[in-house]
C-alpha angles and dihedrals in degrees: 000000000000090000090056090051092050099040109023111054093181095054098085146346090263090052092051091049091048090050093051092048089050092051090048090054090050092051093045091049093051093048091045092052091049091051092047092052093046089064094208110183096222093059122097100236092191091058090049092051091051089050089051090053090050093050094046089048089054093048092046092049092047092049093047092048092051090046092051093048098050121095098212106043096177091056089046091055092048094056114104098231090053092047088051090050092049092047089051093052102039099066090061092054094041090053091049090049093050091046091050093046091049092052125242092323109109122182124212088222092059092049090048093051090051092051093046090053091048 
């Protein structure tokens, strides 16, 4: 039942709602990345970073739920849309890992590389 909600938006009202919410997160994430890269002085960068964390959390949760629901996980990981999802999520976590391993020093270049890959 959860798989139908996650993968088949026309299967139920809950699936349609989930699909709409998912599309909203994609749109918000794209706009957020564009605003972060524009570096406009009037924008609150801390708010944009929080929004990025929220969006990545949503995408990660959605991916993990889909991964846990599928019967053949190897086949799931070989499908192109799932590879794209994983490649969109991983740079965020790799950037966090590198930042935490290098101490509290974060470089703008590292953050920019992570965003470009996303």
